[in-house]
C-alpha positions in Angstrom: 203.6 83.6 139.2 207.0 83.1 140.7 209.1 80.3 139.3 210.2 77.5 141.5 213.9 77.7 143.1 216.3 75.9 140.8 216.7 73.1 143.3 213.0 72.3 143.7 212.5 72.4 140.1 215.4 70.0 139.7 213.6 67.7 142.4 210.4 68.0 140.9 211.4 67.3 137.2 214.7 65.2 137.4 213.0 61.8 137.1 210.8 62.8 134.3 213.5 64.4 132.3 215.7 61.5 132.8 212.7 59.3 131.5 212.3 61.5 128.6 216.1 61.7 127.7 216.3 57.8 127.8 213.4 57.7 125.4 215.0 60.0 122.9 218.2 58.0 123.3 216.3 54.8 122.7 214.7 56.2 119.5 218.0 57.6 118.1 219.7 54.0 118.6 216.5 52.4 116.9 217.0 54.5 113.9 220.9 54.2 113.9 220.1 50.3 114.0 217.8 50.5 111.2 218.5 49.1 107.6 220.0 51.8 105.6 220.7 54.0 108.5 223.1 56.1 107.0 220.5 57.7 104.8 218.6 59.0 107.8 221.2 61.5 108.3 220.2 63.3 105.5 216.5 63.2 106.4 215.3 66.8 107.2 213.5 65.1 110.2 216.8 63.8 111.5 218.2 67.2 111.1 215.6 69.0 113.0 216.1 66.3 115.9 219.9 67.3 115.9 219.4 70.9 115.8 216.9 70.6 119.1 219.3 68.4 120.9 221.9 71.4 120.3 219.4 73.8 121.7 218.7 71.6 124.8 222.6 71.7 125.4 222.5 75.7 125.3 222.0 77.2 128.8 221.0 80.5 127.4 217.3 79.9 128.2 214.1 80.0 125.9 214.9 76.3 124.7 211.1 75.2 124.7 210.1 78.1 122.4 213.3 77.6 120.1 212.6 74.0 119.7 209.0 74.6 119.0 209.9 77.0 116.4 212.3 74.1 114.7 209.4 72.0 114.4 206.7 74.3 113.3 205.9 75.9 110.1 206.4 79.6 109.7 203.0 81.3 109.9 201.1 81.9 106.8 198.4 84.5 107.0 196.4 82.9 104.1 195.9 79.6 106.1 192.1 78.9 106.5 190.6 79.1 109.7 189.4 75.5 111.2 185.6 75.2 110.8 183.9 73.3 113.9 183.6 69.7 113.4 185.3 69.6 109.9 187.8 66.6 109.5 191.2 67.7 108.0 191.7 65.2 105.2 195.4 65.3 105.5 195.7 64.9 109.3 192.6 63.3 110.1 192.1 65.7 112.8 188.7 67.0 113.7 188.4 70.6 114.5 186.9 71.3 117.7 187.0 75.0 117.6 183.8 76.9 118.8 181.7 79.0 116.8 182.7 81.9 118.9 186.5 81.4 118.8 
């Protein structure tokens, strides 16, 4: 598949990107206005958000993959494979994996 020309991609995604960036800014403002906002600065989740924002500013490419890795756990080969129709007690998510997968 051939990627869109840069100007066509910008035309297609500018408004969506603008809206999402404004959403992130609003979320950060709400955190910053919160009671005990200074403690949020040491929260590992906030540190991950800052790392992700730094990657967004980096023009070297591969941003989506690098940001996904920030918010993901490292692979552990001992993880149990999901079972169809079984609800995960921690997340509340019911597996939709089919028996053939």
